[in-house]
N, CA, C and O atoms as CSV, one atom per row, in Angstrom:
chain,resi,resn,atom,element,x,y,z
A,1,MET,N,N,-4.976,-21.740,-9.052
A,1,MET,CA,C,-5.036,-20.297,-9.051
A,1,MET,C,C,-6.146,-19.799,-8.127
A,1,MET,O,O,-5.989,-18.772,-7.465
A,2,TYR,N,N,-7.261,-20.520,-8.080
A,2,TYR,CA,C,-8.375,-20.071,-7.251
A,2,TYR,C,C,-8.055,-20.143,-5.764
A,2,TYR,O,O,-8.568,-19.345,-4.979
A,3,HIS,N,N,-7.210,-21.094,-5.372
A,3,HIS,CA,C,-6.818,-21.152,-3.965
A,3,HIS,C,C,-5.939,-19.952,-3.598
A,3,HIS,O,O,-5.970,-19.489,-2.458
A,4,GLN,N,N,-5.159,-19.449,-4.554
A,4,GLN,CA,C,-4.359,-18.254,-4.297
A,4,GLN,C,C,-5.251,-17.017,-4.135
A,4,GLN,O,O,-4.997,-16.160,-3.289
A,5,ILE,N,N,-6.290,-16.944,-4.956
A,5,ILE,CA,C,-7.218,-15.814,-4.855
A,5,ILE,C,C,-7.924,-15.840,-3.511
A,5,ILE,O,O,-8.039,-14.807,-2.850
A,6,SER,N,N,-8.399,-17.007,-3.103
A,6,SER,CA,C,-9.092,-17.091,-1.818
A,6,SER,C,C,-8.131,-16.827,-0.658
A,6,SER,O,O,-8.527,-16.225,0.340
A,7,ARG,N,N,-6.872,-17.268,-0.774
A,7,ARG,CA,C,-5.883,-16.996,0.259
A,7,ARG,C,C,-5.590,-15.496,0.356
A,7,ARG,O,O,-5.466,-14.954,1.453
A,8,ASN,N,N,-5.482,-14.829,-0.800
A,8,ASN,CA,C,-5.249,-13.387,-0.800
A,8,ASN,C,C,-6.415,-12.627,-0.191
A,8,ASN,O,O,-6.210,-11.659,0.541
A,9,LYS,N,N,-7.638,-13.055,-0.484
A,9,LYS,CA,C,-8.811,-12.405,0.102
A,9,LYS,C,C,-8.824,-12.602,1.616
A,9,LYS,O,O,-9.103,-11.668,2.368
A,10,ARG,N,N,-8.521,-13.816,2.055
A,10,ARG,CA,C,-8.484,-14.107,3.490
A,10,ARG,C,C,-7.394,-13.280,4.184
A,10,ARG,O,O,-7.620,-12.728,5.261
A,11,ASN,N,N,-6.222,-13.199,3.565
A,11,ASN,CA,C,-5.145,-12.403,4.148
A,11,ASN,C,C,-5.495,-10.922,4.183
A,11,ASN,O,O,-5.124,-10.222,5.124
A,12,SER,N,N,-6.201,-10.441,3.175
A,12,SER,CA,C,-6.621,-9.036,3.163
A,12,SER,C,C,-7.579,-8.748,4.306
A,12,SER,O,O,-7.483,-7.705,4.952
A,13,ILE,N,N,-8.495,-9.659,4.557
A,13,ILE,CA,C,-9.439,-9.480,5.660
A,13,ILE,C,C,-8.700,-9.472,6.995
A,13,ILE,O,O,-9.025,-8.683,7.882
A,14,ILE,N,N,-7.713,-10.341,7.138
A,14,ILE,CA,C,-6.928,-10.390,8.380
A,14,ILE,C,C,-6.167,-9.087,8.587
A,14,ILE,O,O,-6.122,-8.567,9.702
A,15,VAL,N,N,-5.566,-8.551,7.518
A,15,VAL,CA,C,-4.815,-7.297,7.632
A,15,VAL,C,C,-5.748,-6.146,8.001
A,15,VAL,O,O,-5.413,-5.333,8.862
A,16,ILE,N,N,-6.904,-6.070,7.364
A,16,ILE,CA,C,-7.861,-4.993,7.664
A,16,ILE,C,C,-8.371,-5.116,9.088
A,16,ILE,O,O,-8.482,-4.112,9.791
A,17,ALA,N,N,-8.686,-6.332,9.527
A,17,ALA,CA,C,-9.149,-6.529,10.898
A,17,ALA,C,C,-8.055,-6.138,11.895
A,17,ALA,O,O,-8.347,-5.521,12.919
A,18,GLY,N,N,-6.821,-6.484,11.610
A,18,GLY,CA,C,-5.715,-6.092,12.481
A,18,GLY,C,C,-5.530,-4.584,12.527
A,18,GLY,O,O,-5.263,-4.020,13.587
A,19,PHE,N,N,-5.671,-3.932,11.377
A,19,PHE,CA,C,-5.572,-2.476,11.303
A,19,PHE,C,C,-6.639,-1.826,12.179
A,19,PHE,O,O,-6.346,-0.909,12.945
A,20,LEU,N,N,-7.868,-2.301,12.063
A,20,LEU,CA,C,-8.955,-1.736,12.864
A,20,LEU,C,C,-8.781,-2.065,14.344
A,20,LEU,O,O,-9.116,-1.249,15.203
A,21,ALA,N,N,-8.264,-3.245,14.646
A,21,ALA,CA,C,-8.040,-3.614,16.050
A,21,ALA,C,C,-7.009,-2.692,16.698
A,21,ALA,O,O,-7.161,-2.316,17.860
A,22,VAL,N,N,-5.974,-2.329,15.964
A,22,VAL,CA,C,-4.963,-1.406,16.495
A,22,VAL,C,C,-5.605,-0.059,16.812
A,22,VAL,O,O,-5.329,0.522,17.861
A,23,TRP,N,N,-6.451,0.440,15.927
A,23,TRP,CA,C,-7.147,1.711,16.172
A,23,TRP,C,C,-8.056,1.613,17.393
A,23,TRP,O,O,-8.100,2.531,18.212
A,24,LEU,N,N,-8.785,0.495,17.515
A,24,LEU,CA,C,-9.684,0.332,18.659
A,24,LEU,C,C,-8.912,0.265,19.972
A,24,LEU,O,O,-9.299,0.905,20.950
A,25,VAL,N,N,-7.842,-0.489,20.002
A,25,VAL,CA,C,-7.035,-0.607,21.222
A,25,VAL,C,C,-6.406,0.739,21.570
A,25,VAL,O,O,-6.357,1.118,22.740
A,26,ALA,N,N,-5.927,1.459,20.565
A,26,ALA,CA,C,-5.364,2.786,20.821
A,26,ALA,C,C,-6.431,3.708,21.402
A,26,ALA,O,O,-6.152,4.481,22.319
A,27,GLY,N,N,-7.648,3.631,20.874
A,27,GLY,CA,C,-8.744,4.442,21.413
A,27,GLY,C,C,-9.083,4.073,22.845
A,27,GLY,O,O,-9.332,4.946,23.676
A,28,LEU,N,N,-9.093,2.776,23.134
A,28,LEU,CA,C,-9.349,2.329,24.506
A,28,LEU,C,C,-8.301,2.874,25.469
A,28,LEU,O,O,-8.636,3.405,26.528
A,29,ILE,N,N,-7.047,2.741,25.098
A,29,ILE,CA,C,-5.966,3.173,25.982
A,29,ILE,C,C,-5.972,4.688,26.172
A,29,ILE,O,O,-5.873,5.177,27.298
A,30,ILE,N,N,-6.088,5.421,25.080
A,30,ILE,CA,C,-6.080,6.883,25.175
A,30,ILE,C,C,-7.287,7.374,25.966
A,30,ILE,O,O,-7.152,8.241,26.829
A,31,GLY,N,N,-8.461,6.828,25.677
A,31,GLY,CA,C,-9.660,7.228,26.414
A,31,GLY,C,C,-9.577,6.888,27.890
A,31,GLY,O,O,-9.998,7.678,28.736
A,32,TRP,N,N,-9.031,5.708,28.210
A,32,TRP,CA,C,-8.914,5.290,29.601
A,32,TRP,C,C,-7.920,6.176,30.352
A,32,TRP,O,O,-8.169,6.568,31.492
A,33,LEU,N,N,-6.790,6.490,29.707
A,33,LEU,CA,C,-5.805,7.352,30.349
A,33,LEU,C,C,-6.335,8.766,30.562
A,33,LEU,O,O,-6.015,9.409,31.561
A,34,ALA,N,N,-7.142,9.245,29.627
A,34,ALA,CA,C,-7.626,10.622,29.710
A,34,ALA,C,C,-8.853,10.766,30.607
A,34,ALA,O,O,-8.945,11.732,31.365
A,35,TYR,N,N,-9.803,9.822,30.538
A,35,TYR,CA,C,-11.087,10.009,31.218
A,35,TYR,C,C,-11.549,8.817,32.049
A,35,TYR,O,O,-12.664,8.837,32.571
A,36,GLY,N,N,-10.744,7.805,32.184
A,36,GLY,CA,C,-11.155,6.651,32.974
A,36,GLY,C,C,-11.931,5.645,32.139
A,36,GLY,O,O,-11.840,5.640,30.911
A,37,GLN,N,N,-12.705,4.782,32.822
A,37,GLN,CA,C,-13.376,3.681,32.146
A,37,GLN,C,C,-14.405,4.154,31.127
A,37,GLN,O,O,-14.494,3.578,30.042
A,38,GLY,N,N,-15.179,5.182,31.442
A,38,GLY,CA,C,-16.166,5.693,30.490
A,38,GLY,C,C,-15.513,6.303,29.264
A,38,GLY,O,O,-16.042,6.208,28.157
A,39,GLY,N,N,-14.387,6.916,29.459
A,39,GLY,CA,C,-13.665,7.508,28.342
A,39,GLY,C,C,-13.049,6.465,27.432
A,39,GLY,O,O,-12.820,6.723,26.250
A,40,ALA,N,N,-12.780,5.284,27.980
A,40,ALA,CA,C,-12.190,4.220,27.173
A,40,ALA,C,C,-13.139,3.803,26.058
A,40,ALA,O,O,-12.722,3.616,24.916
A,41,VAL,N,N,-14.419,3.660,26.394
A,41,VAL,CA,C,-15.410,3.267,25.381
A,41,VAL,C,C,-15.551,4.377,24.345
A,41,VAL,O,O,-15.581,4.109,23.144
A,42,ALA,N,N,-15.637,5.625,24.810
A,42,ALA,CA,C,-15.766,6.747,23.880
A,42,ALA,C,C,-14.538,6.858,22.980
A,42,ALA,O,O,-14.665,7.109,21.781
A,43,GLY,N,N,-13.359,6.673,23.551
A,43,GLY,CA,C,-12.136,6.728,22.758
A,43,GLY,C,C,-12.085,5.627,21.717
A,43,GLY,O,O,-11.647,5.852,20.589
A,44,ALA,N,N,-12.536,4.425,22.094
A,44,ALA,CA,C,-12.556,3.315,21.148
A,44,ALA,C,C,-13.525,3.596,20.007
A,44,ALA,O,O,-13.240,3.276,18.853
A,45,ILE,N,N,-14.665,4.191,20.329
A,45,ILE,CA,C,-15.648,4.498,19.287
A,45,ILE,C,C,-15.082,5.548,18.325
A,45,ILE,O,O,-15.175,5.399,17.107
A,46,VAL,N,N,-14.502,6.601,18.882
A,46,VAL,CA,C,-13.976,7.682,18.035
A,46,VAL,C,C,-12.851,7.170,17.143
A,46,VAL,O,O,-12.879,7.377,15.930
A,47,LEU,N,N,-11.867,6.505,17.733
A,47,LEU,CA,C,-10.757,6.013,16.915
A,47,LEU,C,C,-11.171,4.848,16.023
A,47,LEU,O,O,-10.582,4.646,14.961
A,48,GLY,N,N,-12.173,4.082,16.439
A,48,GLY,CA,C,-12.705,3.032,15.564
A,48,GLY,C,C,-13.314,3.626,14.313
A,48,GLY,O,O,-13.102,3.111,13.215
A,49,LEU,N,N,-14.076,4.714,14.464
A,49,LEU,CA,C,-14.658,5.386,13.297
A,49,LEU,C,C,-13.570,6.000,12.412
A,49,LEU,O,O,-13.655,5.951,11.185
A,50,LEU,N,N,-12.546,6.578,13.049
A,50,LEU,CA,C,-11.433,7.111,12.259
A,50,LEU,C,C,-10.694,5.992,11.514
A,50,LEU,O,O,-10.257,6.184,10.379
A,51,GLY,N,N,-10.558,4.834,12.148
A,51,GLY,CA,C,-9.915,3.697,11.493
A,51,GLY,C,C,-10.710,3.200,10.306
A,51,GLY,O,O,-10.140,2.866,9.267
A,52,VAL,N,N,-12.038,3.147,10.454
A,52,VAL,CA,C,-12.896,2.737,9.335
A,52,VAL,C,C,-12.781,3.752,8.201
A,52,VAL,O,O,-12.686,3.376,7.033
A,53,ALA,N,N,-12.790,5.057,8.553
A,53,ALA,CA,C,-12.648,6.094,7.529
A,53,ALA,C,C,-11.303,5.974,6.812
A,53,ALA,O,O,-11.239,6.127,5.592
A,54,ALA,N,N,-10.238,5.705,7.551
A,54,ALA,CA,C,-8.908,5.555,6.937
A,54,ALA,C,C,-8.868,4.334,6.022
A,54,ALA,O,O,-8.279,4.391,4.943
A,55,ALA,N,N,-9.486,3.233,6.441
A,55,ALA,CA,C,-9.505,2.023,5.615
A,55,ALA,C,C,-10.304,2.260,4.332
A,55,ALA,O,O,-9.894,1.822,3.257
A,56,LEU,N,N,-11.431,2.943,4.439
A,56,LEU,CA,C,-12.235,3.229,3.251
A,56,LEU,C,C,-11.495,4.172,2.305
A,56,LEU,O,O,-11.535,3.990,1.088
A,57,TYR,N,N,-10.819,5.177,2.861
A,57,TYR,CA,C,-10.035,6.089,2.026
A,57,TYR,C,C,-8.946,5.321,1.287
A,57,TYR,O,O,-8.752,5.511,0.086
A,58,ALA,N,N,-8.243,4.463,1.998
A,58,ALA,CA,C,-7.166,3.688,1.367
A,58,ALA,C,C,-7.720,2.779,0.274
A,58,ALA,O,O,-7.088,2.611,-0.768
A,59,TYR,N,N,-8.889,2.195,0.501
A,59,TYR,CA,C,-9.480,1.284,-0.481
A,59,TYR,C,C,-9.886,2.029,-1.745
A,59,TYR,O,O,-9.594,1.578,-2.853
A,60,TYR,N,N,-10.559,3.168,-1.588
A,60,TYR,CA,C,-11.097,3.872,-2.746
A,60,TYR,C,C,-10.111,4.846,-3.394
A,60,TYR,O,O,-10.160,5.039,-4.609
A,61,PHE,N,N,-9.229,5.457,-2.625
A,61,PHE,CA,C,-8.366,6.496,-3.170
A,61,PHE,C,C,-6.881,6.209,-3.009
A,61,PHE,O,O,-6.061,7.062,-3.351
A,62,GLY,N,N,-6.506,5.041,-2.501
A,62,GLY,CA,C,-5.102,4.741,-2.224
A,62,GLY,C,C,-4.233,4.759,-3.464
A,62,GLY,O,O,-3.172,5.384,-3.458
A,63,SER,N,N,-4.653,4.093,-4.524
A,63,SER,CA,C,-3.816,4.043,-5.725
A,63,SER,C,C,-3.707,5.413,-6.375
A,63,SER,O,O,-2.636,5.782,-6.856
A,64,ALA,N,N,-4.798,6.171,-6.397
A,64,ALA,CA,C,-4.751,7.512,-6.984
A,64,ALA,C,C,-3.830,8.425,-6.180
A,64,ALA,O,O,-3.134,9.266,-6.750
A,65,THR,N,N,-3.824,8.261,-4.857
A,65,THR,CA,C,-2.959,9.068,-4.006
A,65,THR,C,C,-1.490,8.768,-4.283
A,65,THR,O,O,-0.680,9.689,-4.390
A,66,VAL,N,N,-1.144,7.507,-4.399
A,66,VAL,CA,C,0.243,7.123,-4.671
A,66,VAL,C,C,0.676,7.599,-6.055
A,66,VAL,O,O,1.779,8.122,-6.216
A,67,LEU,N,N,-0.186,7.419,-7.049
A,67,LEU,CA,C,0.159,7.862,-8.404
A,67,LEU,C,C,0.337,9.373,-8.467
A,67,LEU,O,O,1.232,9.866,-9.153
A,68,ALA,N,N,-0.510,10.112,-7.754
A,68,ALA,CA,C,-0.370,11.569,-7.729
A,68,ALA,C,C,0.915,11.981,-7.018
A,68,ALA,O,O,1.586,12.917,-7.451
A,69,ALA,N,N,1.261,11.300,-5.943
A,69,ALA,CA,C,2.479,11.621,-5.211
A,69,ALA,C,C,3.724,11.357,-6.060
A,69,ALA,O,O,4.726,12.061,-5.931
A,70,MET,N,N,3.663,10.357,-6.916
A,70,MET,CA,C,4.792,10.026,-7.782
A,70,MET,C,C,4.808,10.857,-9.060
A,70,MET,O,O,5.767,10.788,-9.828
A,71,GLY,N,N,3.762,11.637,-9.296
A,71,GLY,CA,C,3.690,12.430,-10.521
A,71,GLY,C,C,3.466,11.573,-11.741
A,71,GLY,O,O,3.946,11.899,-12.827
A,72,ALA,N,N,2.737,10.469,-11.578
A,72,ALA,CA,C,2.509,9.542,-12.682
A,72,ALA,C,C,1.472,10.110,-13.647
A,72,ALA,O,O,0.561,10.844,-13.266
A,73,ARG,N,N,1.653,9.736,-14.910
A,73,ARG,CA,C,0.694,10.122,-15.941
A,73,ARG,C,C,0.462,8.907,-16.825
A,73,ARG,O,O,1.299,8.006,-16.868
A,74,PRO,N,N,-0.661,8.868,-17.531
A,74,PRO,CA,C,-0.896,7.714,-18.403
A,74,PRO,C,C,0.239,7.548,-19.412
A,74,PRO,O,O,0.702,8.524,-20.003
A,75,ALA,N,N,0.676,6.324,-19.602
A,75,ALA,CA,C,1.776,6.039,-20.529
A,75,ALA,C,C,1.232,6.029,-21.952
A,75,ALA,O,O,0.369,5.219,-22.292
A,76,ASP,N,N,1.737,6.924,-22.769
A,76,ASP,CA,C,1.324,7.001,-24.168
A,76,ASP,C,C,1.832,5.758,-24.904
A,76,ASP,O,O,3.030,5.477,-24.879
A,77,PRO,N,N,0.925,5.001,-25.568
A,77,PRO,CA,C,1.363,3.768,-26.252
A,77,PRO,C,C,2.422,4.018,-27.327
A,77,PRO,O,O,3.234,3.134,-27.601
A,78,ARG,N,N,2.431,5.207,-27.942
A,78,ARG,CA,C,3.444,5.490,-28.966
A,78,ARG,C,C,4.798,5.792,-28.326
A,78,ARG,O,O,5.839,5.392,-28.847
A,79,GLU,N,N,4.779,6.499,-27.197
A,79,GLU,CA,C,6.024,6.862,-26.534
A,79,GLU,C,C,6.631,5.686,-25.764
A,79,GLU,O,O,7.849,5.514,-25.739
A,80,PHE,N,N,5.769,4.881,-25.139
A,80,PHE,CA,C,6.207,3.736,-24.339
A,80,PHE,C,C,5.708,2.446,-24.997
A,80,PHE,O,O,4.986,1.659,-24.386
A,81,GLN,N,N,6.110,2.249,-26.253
A,81,GLN,CA,C,5.612,1.121,-27.031
A,81,GLN,C,C,6.037,-0.225,-26.432
A,81,GLN,O,O,5.236,-1.159,-26.399
A,82,GLN,N,N,7.272,-0.338,-25.965
A,82,GLN,CA,C,7.735,-1.604,-25.406
A,82,GLN,C,C,6.958,-1.949,-24.136
A,82,GLN,O,O,6.549,-3.097,-23.958
A,83,LEU,N,N,6.752,-0.977,-23.256
A,83,LEU,CA,C,5.965,-1.210,-22.052
A,83,LEU,C,C,4.548,-1.636,-22.408
A,83,LEU,O,O,4.015,-2.588,-21.838
A,84,HIS,N,N,3.943,-0.926,-23.355
A,84,HIS,CA,C,2.576,-1.239,-23.760
A,84,HIS,C,C,2.489,-2.657,-24.334
A,84,HIS,O,O,1.542,-3.386,-24.039
A,85,ASN,N,N,3.468,-3.049,-25.149
A,85,ASN,CA,C,3.460,-4.389,-25.746
A,85,ASN,C,C,3.609,-5.474,-24.684
A,85,ASN,O,O,2.938,-6.504,-24.750
A,86,ILE,N,N,4.485,-5.246,-23.707
A,86,ILE,CA,C,4.689,-6.242,-22.647
A,86,ILE,C,C,3.433,-6.392,-21.799
A,86,ILE,O,O,3.006,-7.511,-21.515
A,87,VAL,N,N,2.839,-5.276,-21.395
A,87,VAL,CA,C,1.629,-5.317,-20.577
A,87,VAL,C,C,0.491,-5.986,-21.342
A,87,VAL,O,O,-0.257,-6.786,-20.780
A,88,GLN,N,N,0.367,-5.655,-22.629
A,88,GLN,CA,C,-0.693,-6.242,-23.448
A,88,GLN,C,C,-0.487,-7.750,-23.605
A,88,GLN,O,O,-1.451,-8.511,-23.513
A,89,ALA,N,N,0.746,-8.193,-23.839
A,89,ALA,CA,C,1.015,-9.626,-23.990
A,89,ALA,C,C,0.719,-10.383,-22.700
A,89,ALA,O,O,0.159,-11.478,-22.737
A,90,LEU,N,N,1.094,-9.802,-21.555
A,90,LEU,CA,C,0.824,-10.470,-20.283
A,90,LEU,C,C,-0.678,-10.550,-20.012
A,90,LEU,O,O,-1.173,-11.569,-19.529
A,91,ALA,N,N,-1.392,-9.486,-20.320
A,91,ALA,CA,C,-2.839,-9.479,-20.087
A,91,ALA,C,C,-3.540,-10.487,-20.987
A,91,ALA,O,O,-4.422,-11.216,-20.533
A,92,ILE,N,N,-3.159,-10.533,-22.243
A,92,ILE,CA,C,-3.777,-11.492,-23.168
A,92,ILE,C,C,-3.432,-12.913,-22.752
A,92,ILE,O,O,-4.292,-13.794,-22.777
A,93,GLY,N,N,-2.183,-13.141,-22.370
A,93,GLY,CA,C,-1.751,-14.477,-21.962
A,93,GLY,C,C,-2.501,-15.000,-20.750
A,93,GLY,O,O,-2.760,-16.199,-20.652
A,94,ASP,N,N,-2.851,-14.120,-19.831
A,94,ASP,CA,C,-3.568,-14.536,-18.628
A,94,ASP,C,C,-5.071,-14.375,-18.757
A,94,ASP,O,O,-5.811,-14.708,-17.831
A,95,GLY,N,N,-5.537,-13.862,-19.904
A,95,GLY,CA,C,-6.972,-13.684,-20.110
A,95,GLY,C,C,-7.562,-12.586,-19.242
A,95,GLY,O,O,-8.709,-12.683,-18.805
A,96,LEU,N,N,-6.782,-11.544,-18.993
A,96,LEU,CA,C,-7.234,-10.438,-18.150
A,96,LEU,C,C,-7.455,-9.195,-18.997
A,96,LEU,O,O,-6.883,-9.075,-20.080
A,97,PRO,N,N,-8.278,-8.269,-18.517
A,97,PRO,CA,C,-8.418,-7.013,-19.254
A,97,PRO,C,C,-7.128,-6.197,-19.181
A,97,PRO,O,O,-6.351,-6.321,-18.234
A,98,LEU,N,N,-6.917,-5.370,-20.185
A,98,LEU,CA,C,-5.707,-4.563,-20.253
A,98,LEU,C,C,-5.718,-3.525,-19.134
A,98,LEU,O,O,-6.624,-2.694,-19.074
A,99,PRO,N,N,-4.716,-3.563,-18.240
A,99,PRO,CA,C,-4.685,-2.577,-17.154
A,99,PRO,C,C,-4.203,-1.221,-17.653
A,99,PRO,O,O,-3.669,-1.097,-18.755
A,100,ARG,N,N,-4.401,-0.227,-16.828
A,100,ARG,CA,C,-3.947,1.119,-17.131
A,100,ARG,C,C,-2.451,1.188,-16.832
A,100,ARG,O,O,-2.020,0.821,-15.739
A,101,SER,N,N,-1.668,1.652,-17.788
A,101,SER,CA,C,-0.226,1.788,-17.605
A,101,SER,C,C,0.104,3.256,-17.389
A,101,SER,O,O,-0.416,4.130,-18.082
A,102,THR,N,N,0.967,3.514,-16.430
A,102,THR,CA,C,1.375,4.882,-16.151
A,102,THR,C,C,2.889,4.969,-16.140
A,102,THR,O,O,3.584,3.966,-15.977
A,103,SER,N,N,3.385,6.178,-16.316
A,103,SER,CA,C,4.821,6.414,-16.226
A,103,SER,C,C,5.046,7.610,-15.327
A,103,SER,O,O,4.170,8.460,-15.172
A,104,SER,N,N,6.211,7.668,-14.744
A,104,SER,CA,C,6.546,8.747,-13.833
A,104,SER,C,C,7.937,9.245,-14.158
A,104,SER,O,O,8.823,8.466,-14.511
A,105,THR,N,N,8.120,10.534,-14.038
A,105,THR,CA,C,9.442,11.110,-14.271
A,105,THR,C,C,10.152,11.404,-12.955
A,105,THR,O,O,11.205,12.041,-12.945
A,106,THR,N,N,9.577,10.942,-11.845
A,106,THR,CA,C,10.187,11.159,-10.544
A,106,THR,C,C,11.510,10.414,-10.470
A,106,THR,O,O,11.586,9.224,-10.774
A,107,ARG,N,N,12.543,11.128,-10.065
A,107,ARG,CA,C,13.852,10.495,-9.938
A,107,ARG,C,C,13.945,9.834,-8.570
A,107,ARG,O,O,13.612,10.441,-7.552
A,108,VAL,N,N,14.391,8.614,-8.557
A,108,VAL,CA,C,14.574,7.878,-7.315
A,108,VAL,C,C,16.062,7.730,-7.091
A,108,VAL,O,O,16.780,7.206,-7.942
A,109,ARG,N,N,16.520,8.190,-5.949
A,109,ARG,CA,C,17.944,8.093,-5.647
A,109,ARG,C,C,18.238,6.709,-5.110
A,109,ARG,O,O,17.614,6.251,-4.153
A,110,THR,N,N,19.175,6.065,-5.725
A,110,THR,CA,C,19.612,4.759,-5.257
A,110,THR,C,C,21.081,4.843,-4.876
A,110,THR,O,O,21.797,5.750,-5.301
A,111,ARG,N,N,21.503,3.914,-4.095
A,111,ARG,CA,C,22.911,3.885,-3.707
A,111,ARG,C,C,23.740,3.388,-4.882
A,111,ARG,O,O,23.368,2.429,-5.560
A,112,SER,N,N,24.837,4.034,-5.108
A,112,SER,CA,C,25.748,3.584,-6.152
A,112,SER,C,C,26.954,2.920,-5.481
A,112,SER,O,O,27.078,2.922,-4.257
A,113,ARG,N,N,27.818,2.367,-6.286
A,113,ARG,CA,C,29.000,1.700,-5.737
A,113,ARG,C,C,29.889,2.706,-5.011
A,113,ARG,O,O,30.621,2.336,-4.093
A,114,ARG,N,N,29.831,3.970,-5.415
A,114,ARG,CA,C,30.656,4.978,-4.757
A,114,ARG,C,C,30.187,5.244,-3.334
A,114,ARG,O,O,30.974,5.682,-2.495
A,115,ASP,N,N,28.897,4.982,-3.049
A,115,ASP,CA,C,28.355,5.238,-1.722
A,115,ASP,C,C,28.679,4.124,-0.725
A,115,ASP,O,O,28.538,4.315,0.483
A,116,VAL,N,N,29.102,2.990,-1.211
A,116,VAL,CA,C,29.361,1.843,-0.341
A,116,VAL,C,C,30.720,2.015,0.319
A,116,VAL,O,O,31.715,2.303,-0.347
A,117,ILE,N,N,30.748,1.840,1.616
A,117,ILE,CA,C,32.001,1.971,2.362
A,117,ILE,C,C,32.802,0.692,2.189
A,117,ILE,O,O,32.318,-0.393,2.510
A,118,PRO,N,N,34.023,0.811,1.685
A,118,PRO,CA,C,34.818,-0.408,1.474
A,118,PRO,C,C,35.186,-1.038,2.817
A,118,PRO,O,O,35.493,-0.343,3.786
A,119,THR,N,N,35.149,-2.330,2.848
A,119,THR,CA,C,35.544,-3.064,4.062
A,119,THR,C,C,36.760,-3.919,3.738
A,119,THR,O,O,36.961,-4.350,2.603
A,120,THR,N,N,37.544,-4.144,4.745
A,120,THR,CA,C,38.726,-4.997,4.552
A,120,THR,C,C,38.299,-6.441,4.794
A,120,THR,O,O,37.489,-6.714,5.679
A,121,PRO,N,N,38.836,-7.345,4.020
A,121,PRO,CA,C,38.490,-8.752,4.236
A,121,PRO,C,C,39.036,-9.242,5.562
A,121,PRO,O,O,40.076,-8.760,6.012
A,122,PRO,N,N,38.366,-10.184,6.198
A,122,PRO,CA,C,38.865,-10.689,7.480
A,122,PRO,C,C,40.219,-11.366,7.292
A,122,PRO,O,O,40.467,-12.028,6.284
A,123,SER,N,N,41.091,-11.182,8.289
A,123,SER,CA,C,42.413,-11.814,8.222
A,123,SER,C,C,42.289,-13.290,8.545
A,123,SER,O,O,41.425,-13.709,9.315
A,124,ARG,N,N,43.178,-14.073,7.932
A,124,ARG,CA,C,43.103,-15.527,8.120
A,124,ARG,C,C,44.105,-15.998,9.110
A,124,ARG,O,O,44.182,-17.194,9.390
């Protein structure tokens, strides 16, 4: 299990570094196109700072932003007893603290069988 944790941490660092590298390269290109070589450095600095700000925002407020967008609210243990029991059993089984459970009333449209275009089978 510990090798999975270290692998996930390493992969997270790679993703964040790649995210920041994209911002820096975009700043270099935009600055160079707009103002030449001196503008490339300034553009990289500006977009690099914006990339760091975006990464910090995502780290600290990302989950709250997604939950707010979905209209999620804390799941009442009496109303969502089965969900609460499953989450509690999984947390106890893995020796983890009980996570916060939320529910959302947002309707998600999925494709139904009526939406699928029928196809004819290939002739033999």
